[in-house]
C-alpha positions as a Markdown table, in Angstrom:
| # | Residue | x | y | z |
|---|---|---|---|---|
| 1 | Unk | 60.6 | 16.4 | 81.7 |
| 2 | Unk | 58.2 | 18.7 | 79.3 |
| 3 | Unk | 60.4 | 21.5 | 77.7 |
| 4 | Unk | 59.4 | 25.2 | 78.2 |
| 5 | Unk | 60.6 | 27.5 | 75.9 |
| 6 | Unk | 62.9 | 29.9 | 77.1 |
| 7 | Unk | 60.6 | 32.9 | 75.3 |
| 8 | Unk | 61.7 | 35.3 | 78.0 |
| 9 | Unk | 64.8 | 36.3 | 78.9 |
| 10 | Unk | 66.5 | 36.5 | 82.6 |
| 11 | Unk | 67.9 | 40.1 | 83.4 |
| 12 | Unk | 68.8 | 41.6 | 86.8 |
| 13 | Unk | 66.4 | 44.5 | 86.3 |
| 14 | Unk | 63.9 | 42.3 | 88.3 |
| 15 | Unk | 65.7 | 42.7 | 91.4 |
| 16 | Unk | 64.4 | 46.4 | 91.5 |
| 17 | Unk | 60.7 | 44.2 | 92.4 |
| 18 | Unk | 62.1 | 42.0 | 94.2 |
| 19 | Unk | 64.7 | 43.1 | 96.1 |
| 20 | Unk | 65.1 | 45.9 | 98.6 |
| 21 | Unk | 68.0 | 48.3 | 99.5 |
| 22 | Unk | 68.2 | 51.3 | 101.9 |
| 23 | Unk | 68.8 | 53.6 | 98.9 |
| 24 | Unk | 67.7 | 52.6 | 95.5 |
| 25 | Unk | 69.4 | 54.9 | 93.3 |
| 26 | Unk | 68.6 | 52.7 | 90.3 |
| 27 | Unk | 64.9 | 53.3 | 90.4 |
| 28 | Unk | 63.5 | 55.6 | 87.2 |
| 29 | Unk | 60.9 | 57.4 | 89.2 |
| 30 | Unk | 60.0 | 59.8 | 91.3 |
| 31 | Unk | 58.1 | 59.6 | 95.0 |
| 32 | Unk | 55.7 | 57.1 | 95.3 |
| 33 | Unk | 52.2 | 59.0 | 95.6 |
| 34 | Unk | 50.4 | 58.1 | 98.5 |
| 35 | Unk | 46.6 | 56.8 | 98.1 |
| 36 | Unk | 45.6 | 59.4 | 101.0 |
| 37 | Unk | 46.9 | 62.5 | 98.5 |
| 38 | Unk | 43.9 | 61.7 | 96.1 |
| 39 | Unk | 41.6 | 60.7 | 98.7 |
| 40 | Unk | 40.3 | 64.0 | 99.8 |
| 41 | Unk | 36.8 | 65.8 | 98.5 |
| 42 | Unk | 34.8 | 63.0 | 98.7 |
| 43 | Unk | 36.7 | 60.6 | 96.6 |
| 44 | Unk | 36.5 | 57.8 | 99.4 |
| 45 | Unk | 32.8 | 57.8 | 99.1 |
| 46 | Unk | 32.9 | 57.8 | 94.8 |
| 47 | Unk | 34.8 | 54.6 | 95.7 |
| 48 | Unk | 32.8 | 52.8 | 97.7 |
| 49 | Unk | 30.1 | 53.8 | 95.3 |
| 50 | Unk | 32.0 | 51.7 | 92.4 |
| 51 | Unk | 30.6 | 48.6 | 91.2 |
| 52 | Unk | 33.3 | 45.9 | 90.5 |
| 53 | Unk | 32.0 | 45.1 | 87.4 |
| 54 | Unk | 33.9 | 45.0 | 84.3 |
| 55 | Unk | 34.8 | 48.2 | 82.6 |
| 56 | Unk | 34.8 | 49.1 | 78.6 |
| 57 | Unk | 37.5 | 47.0 | 77.0 |
| 58 | Unk | 38.9 | 50.3 | 75.7 |
| 59 | Unk | 39.0 | 52.2 | 79.1 |
| 60 | Unk | 37.1 | 55.1 | 81.4 |
| 61 | Unk | 35.5 | 57.4 | 78.5 |
| 62 | Unk | 36.4 | 60.2 | 80.8 |
| 63 | Unk | 40.0 | 59.0 | 81.5 |
| 64 | Unk | 40.2 | 58.6 | 78.0 |
| 65 | Unk | 39.3 | 62.1 | 77.1 |
| 66 | Unk | 41.8 | 64.0 | 79.7 |
| 67 | Unk | 44.1 | 61.5 | 78.4 |
| 68 | Unk | 43.3 | 62.8 | 75.2 |
| 69 | Unk | 43.1 | 66.3 | 75.8 |
| 70 | Unk | 47.0 | 66.1 | 77.2 |
| 71 | Unk | 47.9 | 65.0 | 73.3 |
| 72 | Unk | 46.4 | 67.1 | 71.9 |
| 73 | Unk | 44.2 | 64.1 | 70.1 |
| 74 | Unk | 40.9 | 62.4 | 69.9 |
| 75 | Unk | 39.8 | 60.4 | 73.1 |
| 76 | Unk | 38.8 | 57.8 | 70.3 |
| 77 | Unk | 42.8 | 57.3 | 69.8 |
| 78 | Unk | 43.2 | 56.2 | 73.5 |
| 79 | Unk | 42.9 | 52.9 | 74.5 |
| 80 | Unk | 43.7 | 52.1 | 78.2 |
| 81 | Unk | 45.8 | 49.6 | 79.2 |
| 82 | Unk | 47.7 | 47.3 | 81.8 |
| 83 | Unk | 50.6 | 49.5 | 82.1 |
| 84 | Unk | 52.3 | 50.5 | 79.7 |
| 85 | Unk | 53.9 | 46.9 | 79.0 |
| 86 | Unk | 50.6 | 45.8 | 78.1 |
| 87 | Unk | 50.2 | 48.4 | 75.3 |
| 88 | Unk | 54.0 | 47.2 | 74.1 |
| 89 | Unk | 53.4 | 43.7 | 74.1 |
| 90 | Unk | 49.8 | 44.0 | 72.2 |
| 91 | Unk | 51.8 | 46.1 | 69.4 |
| 92 | Unk | 54.4 | 43.6 | 69.4 |
| 93 | Unk | 51.9 | 40.8 | 69.2 |
| 94 | Unk | 49.5 | 42.6 | 66.6 |
| 95 | Unk | 52.9 | 43.7 | 64.1 |
| 96 | Unk | 54.7 | 40.4 | 64.8 |
| 97 | Unk | 53.8 | 38.3 | 61.1 |
| 98 | Unk | 56.3 | 35.3 | 60.2 |
| 99 | Unk | 59.4 | 37.4 | 58.8 |
| 100 | Unk | 58.8 | 41.2 | 60.4 |
| 101 | Unk | 61.2 | 43.1 | 60.9 |
| 102 | Unk | 61.8 | 45.7 | 64.2 |
| 103 | Unk | 64.2 | 48.3 | 64.5 |
| 104 | Unk | 64.6 | 49.3 | 68.0 |
| 105 | Unk | 66.8 | 51.9 | 69.6 |
| 106 | Unk | 69.4 | 51.3 | 72.4 |
| 107 | Unk | 70.3 | 51.3 | 75.1 |
| 108 | Unk | 66.9 | 50.1 | 75.9 |
| 109 | Unk | 64.7 | 49.0 | 78.7 |
| 110 | Unk | 64.9 | 45.4 | 78.5 |
| 111 | Unk | 61.1 | 44.8 | 79.0 |
| 112 | Unk | 60.6 | 46.6 | 75.5 |
| 113 | Unk | 63.2 | 44.8 | 73.9 |
| 114 | Unk | 61.8 | 41.4 | 75.1 |
| 115 | Unk | 58.7 | 41.2 | 74.4 |
| 116 | Unk | 60.1 | 41.6 | 70.3 |
| 117 | Unk | 61.9 | 38.6 | 71.0 |
| 118 | Unk | 59.0 | 36.5 | 72.8 |
| 119 | Unk | 57.0 | 37.5 | 69.5 |
| 120 | Unk | 59.6 | 35.8 | 67.5 |
| 121 | Unk | 60.4 | 39.2 | 65.5 |
| 122 | Unk | 63.3 | 39.6 | 63.6 |
| 123 | Unk | 64.9 | 42.7 | 66.7 |
| 124 | Unk | 67.7 | 45.2 | 65.1 |
| 125 | Unk | 69.4 | 47.5 | 67.2 |
| 126 | Unk | 69.9 | 50.6 | 66.7 |
| 127 | Unk | 72.7 | 52.1 | 68.8 |
| 128 | Unk | 72.8 | 55.6 | 70.1 |
| 129 | Unk | 75.8 | 55.7 | 72.1 |
| 130 | Unk | 76.9 | 57.9 | 75.0 |
| 131 | Unk | 80.2 | 59.7 | 73.3 |
| 132 | Unk | 77.1 | 60.7 | 71.3 |
| 133 | Unk | 75.1 | 62.3 | 74.0 |
| 134 | Unk | 72.4 | 59.8 | 73.2 |
| 135 | Unk | 71.2 | 61.3 | 70.0 |
| 136 | Unk | 69.6 | 59.3 | 67.1 |
| 137 | Unk | 71.6 | 59.4 | 63.6 |
| 138 | Unk | 69.0 | 59.1 | 61.0 |
| 139 | Unk | 71.4 | 57.7 | 58.3 |
| 140 | Unk | 72.5 | 54.6 | 60.9 |
| 141 | Unk | 68.9 | 54.5 | 61.0 |
| 142 | Unk | 68.2 | 54.1 | 57.3 |
| 143 | Unk | 70.9 | 51.8 | 56.6 |
| 144 | Unk | 68.9 | 49.2 | 59.0 |
| 145 | Unk | 64.9 | 49.4 | 57.6 |
| 146 | Unk | 64.5 | 47.2 | 55.0 |
| 147 | Unk | 61.0 | 46.6 | 53.9 |
| 148 | Unk | 60.2 | 43.9 | 55.9 |
| 149 | Unk | 60.3 | 46.9 | 59.0 |
| 150 | Unk | 57.0 | 46.4 | 60.1 |
| 151 | Unk | 58.5 | 48.6 | 63.4 |
| 152 | Unk | 60.7 | 51.6 | 64.3 |
| 153 | Unk | 60.7 | 51.3 | 68.2 |
| 154 | Unk | 62.2 | 54.7 | 70.4 |
| 155 | Unk | 61.4 | 56.2 | 73.5 |
| 156 | Unk | 61.5 | 60.1 | 74.4 |
| 157 | Unk | 62.8 | 60.6 | 77.0 |
| 158 | Unk | 64.9 | 57.7 | 76.7 |
| 159 | Unk | 65.2 | 54.9 | 79.2 |
| 160 | Unk | 67.5 | 55.2 | 80.9 |
| 161 | Unk | 69.4 | 58.3 | 79.5 |
| 162 | Unk | 66.5 | 60.8 | 79.7 |
| 163 | Unk | 67.5 | 61.6 | 76.6 |
| 164 | Unk | 64.7 | 63.5 | 74.5 |
| 165 | Unk | 63.7 | 63.1 | 70.5 |
| 166 | Unk | 63.8 | 66.4 | 68.4 |
| 167 | Unk | 61.2 | 66.6 | 66.2 |
| 168 | Unk | 63.3 | 66.9 | 63.1 |
| 169 | Unk | 65.3 | 63.7 | 64.4 |
| 170 | Unk | 61.6 | 62.0 | 64.1 |
| 171 | Unk | 60.7 | 63.4 | 60.7 |
| 172 | Unk | 63.9 | 62.2 | 59.3 |
| 173 | Unk | 63.2 | 58.2 | 60.9 |
| 174 | Unk | 59.6 | 59.1 | 59.6 |
| 175 | Unk | 61.1 | 60.2 | 55.8 |
| 176 | Unk | 63.3 | 56.8 | 56.3 |
| 177 | Unk | 59.8 | 54.5 | 56.5 |
| 178 | Unk | 58.4 | 56.0 | 53.3 |
| 179 | Unk | 61.5 | 55.4 | 51.5 |
| 180 | Unk | 62.1 | 51.4 | 52.3 |
| 181 | Unk | 59.2 | 50.1 | 54.7 |
| 182 | Unk | 56.5 | 52.7 | 54.0 |
| 183 | Unk | 54.1 | 50.5 | 55.9 |
| 184 | Unk | 55.8 | 50.1 | 59.0 |
| 185 | Unk | 54.9 | 52.5 | 62.6 |
| 186 | Unk | 56.7 | 54.2 | 64.9 |
| 187 | Unk | 56.2 | 53.2 | 68.0 |
| 188 | Unk | 57.3 | 56.2 | 70.9 |
| 189 | Unk | 57.4 | 55.4 | 74.2 |
| 190 | Unk | 56.7 | 58.5 | 76.4 |
| 191 | Unk | 56.5 | 57.0 | 79.4 |
| 192 | Unk | 58.8 | 60.8 | 80.5 |
| 193 | Unk | 57.7 | 63.1 | 78.7 |
| 194 | Unk | 56.0 | 65.4 | 81.5 |
| 195 | Unk | 58.3 | 64.4 | 84.2 |
| 196 | Unk | 59.9 | 67.9 | 83.4 |
| 197 | Unk | 62.7 | 69.6 | 85.4 |
| 198 | Unk | 60.7 | 72.6 | 87.5 |
| 199 | Unk | 58.5 | 74.8 | 85.6 |
| 200 | Unk | 59.6 | 75.0 | 82.2 |
| 201 | Unk | 56.7 | 73.2 | 79.8 |
| 202 | Unk | 56.6 | 69.6 | 78.5 |
| 203 | Unk | 57.2 | 68.8 | 75.7 |
| 204 | Unk | 54.2 | 68.1 | 73.0 |
| 205 | Unk | 53.6 | 64.8 | 72.1 |
| 206 | Unk | 55.0 | 63.1 | 68.8 |
| 207 | Unk | 51.9 | 61.5 | 68.0 |
| 208 | Unk | 50.1 | 64.4 | 66.8 |
| 209 | Unk | 53.4 | 64.1 | 63.4 |
| 210 | Unk | 52.2 | 61.7 | 61.5 |
| 211 | Unk | 50.1 | 59.3 | 61.7 |
| 212 | Unk | 52.1 | 56.7 | 61.5 |
| 213 | Unk | 53.2 | 57.7 | 65.0 |
| 214 | Unk | 51.6 | 55.1 | 68.0 |
| 215 | Unk | 52.6 | 56.5 | 71.2 |
| 216 | Unk | 52.3 | 54.8 | 74.8 |
| 217 | Unk | 53.2 | 55.8 | 78.2 |
| 218 | Unk | 51.7 | 54.9 | 82.2 |
| 219 | Unk | 51.0 | 56.2 | 85.5 |
| 220 | Unk | 54.2 | 55.0 | 87.3 |
| 221 | Unk | 56.3 | 57.3 | 86.2 |
| 222 | Unk | 55.6 | 61.2 | 85.9 |
| 223 | Unk | 52.4 | 60.2 | 88.2 |
| 224 | Unk | 54.4 | 58.4 | 90.6 |
| 225 | Unk | 51.2 | 55.7 | 90.7 |
| 226 | Unk | 53.0 | 52.0 | 89.2 |
| 227 | Unk | 51.3 | 50.2 | 92.2 |
| 228 | Unk | 47.5 | 50.8 | 89.7 |
| 229 | Unk | 48.9 | 49.3 | 86.8 |
| 230 | Unk | 47.3 | 51.4 | 84.2 |
| 231 | Unk | 48.4 | 53.0 | 81.4 |
| 232 | Unk | 47.7 | 53.5 | 77.4 |
| 233 | Unk | 48.3 | 53.8 | 73.7 |
| 234 | Unk | 47.0 | 55.8 | 71.2 |
| 235 | Unk | 47.0 | 55.9 | 68.0 |
| 236 | Unk | 45.4 | 57.5 | 65.2 |
| 237 | Unk | 45.5 | 54.3 | 62.8 |
| 238 | Unk | 42.0 | 52.9 | 62.5 |
| 239 | Unk | 43.0 | 49.2 | 61.9 |
| 240 | Unk | 45.3 | 49.4 | 64.0 |
| 241 | Unk | 43.1 | 50.9 | 67.2 |
| 242 | Unk | 40.7 | 47.7 | 66.2 |
| 243 | Unk | 42.8 | 45.1 | 66.4 |
| 244 | Unk | 45.0 | 46.7 | 69.9 |
| 245 | Unk | 41.1 | 46.8 | 71.1 |
| 246 | Unk | 40.4 | 43.0 | 70.0 |
| 247 | Unk | 44.2 | 42.0 | 71.5 |
| 248 | Unk | 43.5 | 43.9 | 74.5 |
| 249 | Unk | 39.3 | 42.1 | 75.5 |
| 250 | Unk | 41.5 | 38.3 | 73.9 |
| 251 | Unk | 44.1 | 39.4 | 77.1 |
| 252 | Unk | 42.3 | 40.7 | 79.9 |
| 253 | Unk | 38.8 | 42.5 | 78.7 |
| 254 | Unk | 39.7 | 45.6 | 80.1 |
| 255 | Unk | 41.1 | 47.1 | 83.2 |
| 256 | Unk | 40.5 | 47.0 | 86.6 |
| 257 | Unk | 37.3 | 49.6 | 87.4 |
| 258 | Unk | 39.3 | 50.6 | 90.5 |
| 259 | Unk | 42.7 | 51.6 | 89.5 |
| 260 | Unk | 40.9 | 53.6 | 86.3 |
| 261 | Unk | 39.1 | 55.3 | 88.8 |
| 262 | Unk | 42.1 | 56.4 | 90.8 |
| 263 | Unk | 44.4 | 56.7 | 87.6 |
| 264 | Unk | 40.5 | 59.6 | 86.8 |
| 265 | Unk | 41.9 | 60.9 | 90.0 |
| 266 | Unk | 45.1 | 61.5 | 89.7 |
| 267 | Unk | 44.4 | 63.3 | 86.2 |
| 268 | Unk | 41.4 | 65.6 | 87.4 |
| 269 | Unk | 44.4 | 66.7 | 89.6 |
| 270 | Unk | 47.3 | 66.6 | 88.1 |
| 271 | Unk | 48.5 | 70.0 | 87.0 |
| 272 | Unk | 49.0 | 70.8 | 90.9 |
| 273 | Unk | 50.6 | 67.4 | 91.3 |
| 274 | Unk | 52.6 | 68.0 | 88.9 |
| 275 | Unk | 54.1 | 70.6 | 89.4 |
| 276 | Unk | 55.1 | 69.8 | 93.2 |
| 277 | Unk | 56.5 | 66.3 | 91.2 |
| 278 | Unk | 58.2 | 68.4 | 89.1 |
| 279 | Unk | 60.3 | 70.2 | 91.1 |
| 280 | Unk | 61.5 | 68.0 | 93.3 |
| 281 | Unk | 63.1 | 66.0 | 90.1 |
| 282 | Unk | 64.2 | 69.7 | 89.4 |
| 283 | Unk | 65.7 | 69.6 | 92.8 |
| 284 | Unk | 67.1 | 66.1 | 92.6 |
| 285 | Unk | 68.8 | 66.8 | 89.3 |
| 286 | Unk | 70.8 | 69.8 | 90.5 |
| 287 | Unk | 72.2 | 67.9 | 93.7 |
| 288 | Unk | 72.9 | 65.3 | 90.7 |
| 289 | Unk | 74.6 | 67.5 | 88.5 |
| 290 | Unk | 76.7 | 69.0 | 91.2 |
| 291 | Unk | 77.7 | 65.5 | 92.2 |
| 292 | Unk | 79.4 | 65.2 | 89.0 |
| 293 | Unk | 80.9 | 67.9 | 88.7 |
| 294 | Unk | 82.2 | 67.6 | 91.8 |
| 295 | Unk | 83.5 | 64.5 | 90.9 |
| 296 | Unk | 84.5 | 65.0 | 87.2 |
| 297 | Unk | 87.9 | 63.1 | 87.6 |
| 298 | Unk | 86.3 | 59.8 | 87.8 |
| 299 | Unk | 82.7 | 60.1 | 86.4 |
| 300 | Unk | 80.8 | 61.9 | 82.9 |
| 301 | Unk | 77.3 | 62.0 | 82.8 |
| 302 | Unk | 74.7 | 63.2 | 79.7 |
| 303 | Unk | 72.3 | 65.6 | 81.5 |
| 304 | Unk | 68.6 | 64.1 | 80.6 |
| 305 | Unk | 65.6 | 66.5 | 79.3 |
| 306 | Unk | 63.7 | 65.0 | 81.3 |
| 307 | Unk | 62.7 | 62.0 | 83.7 |
| 308 | Unk | 63.8 | 61.0 | 86.9 |
| 309 | Unk | 67.3 | 59.0 | 85.2 |
| 310 | Unk | 69.8 | 60.1 | 84.0 |
| 311 | Unk | 73.4 | 58.0 | 82.5 |
| 312 | Unk | 76.6 | 58.3 | 84.7 |
| 313 | Unk | 79.8 | 56.9 | 83.3 |
| 314 | Unk | 83.2 | 56.1 | 85.1 |
| 315 | Unk | 85.7 | 57.6 | 83.2 |
| 316 | Unk | 88.3 | 54.6 | 80.9 |
| 317 | Unk | 91.2 | 56.2 | 81.9 |
| 318 | Unk | 90.6 | 55.7 | 85.7 |
| 319 | Unk | 88.1 | 52.3 | 86.7 |
| 320 | Unk | 89.7 | 49.1 | 84.2 |
| 321 | Unk | 87.1 | 46.2 | 84.0 |
| 322 | Unk | 87.8 | 44.8 | 87.5 |
| 323 | Unk | 87.3 | 48.1 | 88.7 |
| 324 | Unk | 83.8 | 48.4 | 87.1 |
| 325 | Unk | 83.2 | 45.4 | 89.8 |
| 326 | Unk | 84.6 | 47.1 | 92.4 |
| 327 | Unk | 82.7 | 49.8 | 92.0 |
| 328 | Unk | 79.3 | 47.7 | 92.0 |
| 329 | Unk | 80.5 | 45.7 | 95.0 |
| 330 | Unk | 81.4 | 48.7 | 97.2 |
| 331 | Unk | 78.1 | 49.4 | 96.8 |
| 332 | Unk | 76.2 | 46.8 | 97.6 |
| 333 | Unk | 78.2 | 47.0 | 100.8 |
| 334 | Unk | 76.9 | 50.2 | 101.5 |
| 335 | Unk | 73.3 | 49.3 | 100.4 |
| 336 | Unk | 73.2 | 51.6 | 97.5 |
| 337 | Unk | 72.2 | 49.8 | 94.4 |
| 338 | Unk | 72.2 | 52.2 | 90.8 |
| 339 | Unk | 70.9 | 50.6 | 87.5 |
| 340 | Unk | 74.1 | 48.9 | 85.8 |
| 341 | Unk | 74.2 | 49.9 | 81.9 |
| 342 | Unk | 74.2 | 45.7 | 81.5 |
| 343 | Unk | 70.2 | 45.9 | 82.2 |
| 344 | Unk | 70.3 | 48.1 | 79.1 |
| 345 | Unk | 72.1 | 47.0 | 76.5 |
| 346 | Unk | 74.7 | 49.8 | 77.2 |
| 347 | Unk | 78.7 | 49.7 | 78.4 |
| 348 | Unk | 79.7 | 48.1 | 81.3 |
| 349 | Unk | 81.4 | 51.4 | 82.8 |
| 350 | Unk | 77.5 | 53.3 | 82.4 |
| 351 | Unk | 74.8 | 53.2 | 85.0 |
| 352 | Unk | 71.6 | 54.5 | 85.4 |
| 353 | Unk | 70.9 | 56.7 | 88.5 |
| 354 | Unk | 67.6 | 57.5 | 89.5 |
| 355 | Unk | 67.4 | 61.0 | 91.3 |
| 356 | Unk | 63.3 | 60.9 | 92.1 |
| 357 | Unk | 62.6 | 58.9 | 93.9 |
| 358 | Unk | 64.2 | 59.3 | 97.3 |
| 359 | Unk | 63.6 | 62.3 | 99.7 |
| 360 | Unk | 66.3 | 65.3 | 99.0 |
| 361 | Unk | 67.9 | 64.2 | 102.5 |
| 362 | Unk | 67.9 | 60.5 | 101.0 |
| 363 | Unk | 69.4 | 61.6 | 98.1 |
| 364 | Unk | 73.0 | 64.1 | 99.4 |
| 365 | Unk | 73.4 | 60.4 | 101.3 |
| 366 | Unk | 73.2 | 57.9 | 98.5 |
| 367 | Unk | 75.4 | 60.3 | 96.2 |
| 368 | Unk | 77.7 | 60.9 | 99.1 |
| 369 | Unk | 77.7 | 56.7 | 99.1 |
| 370 | Unk | 78.7 | 56.9 | 95.5 |
| 371 | Unk | 81.6 | 58.8 | 96.0 |
| 372 | Unk | 82.9 | 56.5 | 98.9 |
| 373 | Unk | 82.4 | 53.6 | 96.2 |
| 374 | Unk | 84.5 | 55.4 | 93.9 |
| 375 | Unk | 87.0 | 55.9 | 96.1 |
| 376 | Unk | 87.4 | 52.6 | 97.1 |
| 377 | Unk | 86.9 | 51.4 | 93.8 |
| 378 | Unk | 89.2 | 53.5 | 91.6 |
């Protein structure tokens, strides 16, 4: 039989797209946007007149302009991609020359790590731990950099914790890179940046701090539209931007013009839509905070800065290894799911809890089922 190399490892996070449960707290996004919500004011007629031709490789000019405006950059700095995953893959492919190194924060969305392994980059993990509030340790990062480091890959807010990088931390990272690997890029996945809780302002994008910073994101999380498979990558480095455009042309040629038309409509109506979504996230976060406080004898958490997700940990003095396994089994028996820490390279007692997808009554029911599972497993 022919040998098929294992370029992409298996991870059970794939069950999020293949195996449904009644109460899914493993998901990291807000409520799904419905087409009917954006078909008002003649949008259906616009789609009827849309020619199903190739789109521009760098993406719809109008869409890139709106994305750029929300990041404080020029439209020419933006390339649309097939979700943020295409951006992550193309960056890895372009920078992944033989012997090239990359430092990536852990825990991490597993696909962001997998693309680096797939192109055979020399991957070194930067641990960010629950006990440290998932904060970045700049001195620890410095010890991992080498002159062959071509990329530092981080997320802000982080998946799975929802913890955001500070400007001081980013400037510290850039100073270390300037000292040790001045030709490297800093990739920051900002997919959850605008998913703030309530009426507060979103943190400014980090991409404007330095020309070495590359930002990527998508419509999947904050905007509730993972089904349109549209994202973007932003870089102010002309050479990297050109390579990204060539790479996109040689893989997908362009995005779907239908998807980009829907994405444009979302961006044109984004502020009122995000107000409602942010209030929903704030209500979900408040319920989650109350739940953790009520069960503080069994669990603890790191409060997220933004996003529809957070990390919760089973207390070591209550749950041994066997009890952790029992907990997940009890959840499964109750048609409820959380994201195990193993998905993200975190410790087994940690799990990702998504509080944004479900309606508030369903979230209350799901949290109640977690409470039952905790009592049964402890």
